[in-house]
C-alpha positions in Angstrom: 151.3 140.4 125.9 148.8 139.0 128.4 148.2 135.3 128.9 144.8 135.5 127.3 146.4 137.2 124.3 149.0 134.5 124.0 146.4 131.8 124.1 144.3 133.5 121.5 147.3 134.0 119.2 148.3 130.3 119.7 144.8 129.2 118.8 144.7 131.4 115.7 148.1 130.0 114.5 147.0 126.5 115.2 143.7 126.8 113.4 145.5 128.5 110.5 147.9 125.7 110.3 145.3 122.9 110.6 143.3 124.5 107.8 146.1 125.8 105.7 148.2 122.6 105.5 145.3 120.5 104.0 144.6 123.3 101.6 148.2 123.5 100.6 148.3 119.7 100.1 145.1 119.5 98.1 144.1 123.0 97.1 140.5 124.0 97.2 139.6 120.3 96.5 140.3 119.5 100.1 137.0 121.2 101.0 135.1 120.1 97.9 135.8 116.4 98.5 134.0 116.6 101.9 130.7 116.3 100.0 132.0 113.0 98.6 132.3 111.5 102.1 129.6 109.0 103.1 127.0 110.5 105.5 127.3 107.7 107.9 131.0 108.4 108.4 130.5 112.1 108.9 128.0 111.2 111.7 129.8 108.3 113.3 133.3 109.9 113.6 132.1 112.8 115.9 130.0 110.3 117.9 133.1 108.2 118.5 134.7 111.3 120.1 131.7 111.8 122.3 131.8 108.1 123.3 135.4 108.5 124.2 134.6 111.3 126.6 131.7 109.3 128.0 134.1 106.3 128.7 136.8 108.6 130.1 134.1 110.2 132.4 133.6 106.7 133.9 137.4 106.5 134.5 137.5 109.9 136.2 134.4 109.0 138.3 136.0 105.7 139.3 139.4 107.1 140.2 137.9 109.8 142.4 135.7 107.3 144.1 138.7 105.1 144.9 140.4 108.1 146.5 137.3 108.9 148.6 136.2 111.9 146.6 133.0 110.7 144.9 131.3 113.2 142.5 128.3 112.8 140.2 129.0 111.1 136.9 127.8 114.2 135.0 130.6 116.3 136.5 133.1 113.5 135.9 132.1 113.6 132.2 132.6 117.4 132.1 136.0 116.9 133.7 136.9 114.4 131.0 135.8 116.6 128.1 137.2 119.8 129.7 140.5 118.1 130.4 140.8 117.2 126.7 140.0 120.8 125.9 142.9 121.9 128.2 145.2 119.4 126.5 144.2 120.9 123.1 145.3 124.4 124.1 149.0 123.5 124.1 151.4 120.6 124.8 148.9 118.1 126.4 151.1 117.1 129.3 151.4 120.8 130.4 148.0 122.5 129.6 146.2 119.2 130.1 147.3 118.7 133.7 146.5 122.4 134.4 142.9 122.0 133.2 142.4 118.7 135.0 143.7 120.1 138.3 141.6 123.2 138.0 138.4 121.3 137.3 138.9 118.7 139.9 140.0 121.0 142.7 136.9 123.1 142.1 135.0 119.9 143.2 136.8 120.1 146.5 139.5 117.6 145.6 143.0 118.4 146.9 145.5 119.4 144.3 147.9 116.6 145.1 145.1 114.1 144.5 144.3 115.7 141.2 147.9 115.5 140.0 148.3 112.0 141.2 145.2 110.8 139.3 146.3 112.7 136.2 149.7 110.9 136.3 148.0 107.6 136.8 145.7 108.3 133.8 148.8 109.1 131.6 150.5 105.9 132.9 147.4 103.8 131.8 147.3 105.7 128.5 151.0 104.8 127.8 150.3 101.1 128.5 147.5 101.2 126.0 149.9 102.9 123.5 152.4 100.1 124.0 149.7 97.4 123.4 148.5 99.3 120.4 152.0 99.4 118.9 152.6 95.7 119.4 149.2 94.6 118.0 149.3 97.0 115.0 152.9 96.0 114.2 152.0 92.3 114.4 149.1 92.8 112.0 151.2 94.9 109.6 154.0 92.3 109.6 151.3 89.7 108.7 150.0 91.9 105.9 153.5 92.1 104.4 156.7 94.2 104.5 156.9 97.8 103.8 153.7 98.8 105.7 155.3 100.1 108.9 157.4 103.2 109.4 159.9 101.4 111.6 162.1 104.5 112.3 159.1 106.5 113.5 157.8 103.6 115.6 161.2 103.3 117.2 161.2 106.9 118.2 157.6 106.6 119.6 158.6 103.5 121.6 161.6 105.3 123.0 159.5 108.3 124.0 157.0 105.9 125.7 159.7 104.2 127.7 161.1 107.6 128.8 157.6 108.8 129.9 156.8 105.5 131.7 160.2 105.6 133.5 159.6 109.2 134.5 156.1 108.6 135.8 156.9 105.2 137.4 160.1 106.4 138.9 158.6 109.6 140.2 155.7 107.7 141.9 157.9 104.9 143.4 160.7 107.2 144.5 158.5 110.0 145.8 160.1 109.9 149.3 163.6 110.2 147.9 162.5 113.1 145.7 160.8 114.9 148.6 163.8 114.5 150.9 166.1 115.8 148.2 163.9 118.8 147.3 163.3 119.6 151.0 167.0 119.6 151.6 167.6 121.8 148.6 164.9 124.3 149.6 166.5 124.5 153.1 169.9 125.3 151.7 168.4 127.9 149.4 166.8 129.6 152.4 163.2 128.8 151.6 160.8 129.6 154.5 160.0 126.6 156.7 156.2 127.1 156.2 156.7 126.7 152.4 158.9 123.6 152.9 156.2 122.1 155.2 153.5 122.7 152.6 155.6 121.1 149.9 156.3 118.0 152.0 152.6 117.7 152.9 151.6 118.0 149.3 154.2 115.5 148.1 153.2 112.9 150.8 149.6 113.4 149.8 150.5 112.7 146.2 152.4 109.6 147.1 149.6 108.3 149.3 147.0 108.7 146.6 149.1 107.0 144.0 149.7 104.1 146.3 146.0 103.9 147.2 145.1 103.3 143.6 148.0 101.0 142.8 147.1 98.8 145.8 143.6 98.1 144.5 142.6 94.5 143.7 143.5 93.3 140.2 139.9 93.4 139.0 139.7 97.2 139.8 143.0 97.9 138.1 141.8 95.9 135.2 138.6 98.0 135.0 140.7 101.2 134.9 142.8 99.7 132.1 139.6 98.8 130.3 138.3 102.4 130.5 141.6 103.6 129.1 141.4 101.0 126.3 137.8 102.0 125.5 138.7 105.7 125.4 141.6 105.3 122.9 139.8 102.6 120.9 137.1 105.2 120.2 139.6 107.9 119.3 141.7 105.6 117.1 138.6 104.4 115.2 137.9 107.9 113.9 140.5 107.9 111.1 139.6 104.4 109.8 135.9 105.4 109.7 136.7 108.6 107.8 139.0 106.8 105.4 136.3 104.2 104.7 133.7 106.9 104.2 136.0 108.6 101.7 136.6 105.3 99.8 140.4 105.4 100.6 141.8 101.9 100.9 144.4 101.9 103.7 145.0 99.1 106.2 143.3 100.1 109.5 146.3 98.9 111.6 148.4 101.5 109.7 145.9 104.2 110.3 145.9 103.4 114.0 149.7 103.7 114.0 149.6 107.0 112.2 147.3 108.4 115.0 149.6 107.0 117.8 152.6 108.7 116.1 150.6 111.9 115.6 149.8 112.0 119.4 153.5 111.8 120.2 154.4 114.4 117.6 151.8 116.7 119.0 153.7 116.8 122.3 156.7 118.3 120.5 154.7 121.3 119.3 154.2 124.5 121.3 151.0 125.3 119.4 147.6 124.2 120.5 146.5 120.8 119.3 150.1 119.9 118.3 149.5 122.0 115.1 152.0 121.7 112.3 153.9 118.7 113.8 150.7 116.6 113.7 149.8 117.6 110.2 153.4 117.0 109.0 153.5 113.5 110.5 150.1 112.7 109.1 150.9 113.9 105.6 154.3 112.2 105.4 153.1 108.8 106.6 150.0 108.7 104.4 151.3 110.3 101.2 152.0 106.9 99.6 148.5 105.7 100.3 146.2 108.4 99.0 146.3 111.0 96.2 146.8 114.7 97.2 143.1 115.6 97.0 142.0 112.7 99.2 144.9 113.1 101.6 144.1 116.8 102.3 140.3 116.0 102.8 141.1 113.1 105.1 143.4 115.3 107.2 140.9 118.1 107.4 138.0 115.8 108.5 140.2 114.0 111.0 141.3 117.3 112.6 137.7 118.5 112.6 136.8 115.5 114.8 139.8 115.3 117.2 140.8 119.0 117.4 138.0 121.3 116.4 135.3 119.3 118.1 137.5 119.2 121.2 137.9 122.9 121.2 134.1 123.4 120.8 132.6 120.6 122.8 135.4 120.3 125.4 135.5 124.1 125.7 131.7 124.2 126.4 132.2 121.4 129.0 135.1 123.3 130.6 133.1 126.6 130.8 129.9 124.8 132.1 131.8 123.1 134.9 133.6 126.3 136.0 130.2 128.1 136.0 128.5 125.3 137.9 131.1 125.0 140.6 132.4 128.1 142.4 135.9 127.8 143.9 135.6 125.1 146.6 137.0 125.5 150.0 139.6 123.0 151.1 138.1 119.6 151.0 138.0 117.7 154.4 140.2 115.0 152.8 143.0 117.5 152.3 143.2 118.0 156.0 143.8 114.3 156.8 147.2 113.2 157.7 149.4 112.2 154.8 151.1 109.1 156.0 
């Protein structure tokens, strides 16, 4: 089976699951209740996703500017939307980085710079997740006991710590990692030319990470603000839809459900985290809504965060690939990597 066939099969299974599970929960009523949703909610929810891409476009534009690879904001926006499309095609940390690197390198950006910036974006995202968990848990504790799924939150927190440690440790200990891998490659008989390219790539990655992390606090604060704005827009989608459907659920709890769904999506091999996202959503919200409303809410939420990403993000991905032919090596990639 070719790669294109595997992707098509994965998308088919993911779409089948994301449509079939709400239908299994609510029956045909899952689709009928959509007409009961307030029109303003059906308009505002997709606009929040578009706003998230707009804000993330500023983050991409700013990060590339810091690393001396300025590009027009329009292309940065397409990278933001197209990168989300790549993340929706499979486990986000795998397919997402592939799409991000492909789109940025076609702008003449070295691959080590693209990977470094992607890692920094994920680090900022995890910091926002931590802050979201703390704020939401505090609000739920104030609302009263029994609102928070503590066992799930503990798992999410542990997963966040592991990812933060991996990203932070990899960035801070890049020299040690490079020395070890170079020594291992030499023992395995890897050609000297390949070892040299690997070392050059790794030193470039370390340099670009350090360049961003050494920025003044106001610039780092602006990057964190972009990350907070991006996720604030995405996490507002579910509360907006719940309000439009007339379902009364504390909004901090809805935010937590989405945080946990994001983590659960990384455990699925299907595009968009299909099945694992739907299961987490249904289990955590079953006590708050009847079956008909639960299935409709799940269907509308997935339409905004998954289907819209496949369509809008896919168009952005295709537009940027069509607009930018494969770029020759950027002059910045030939600079020394000290």
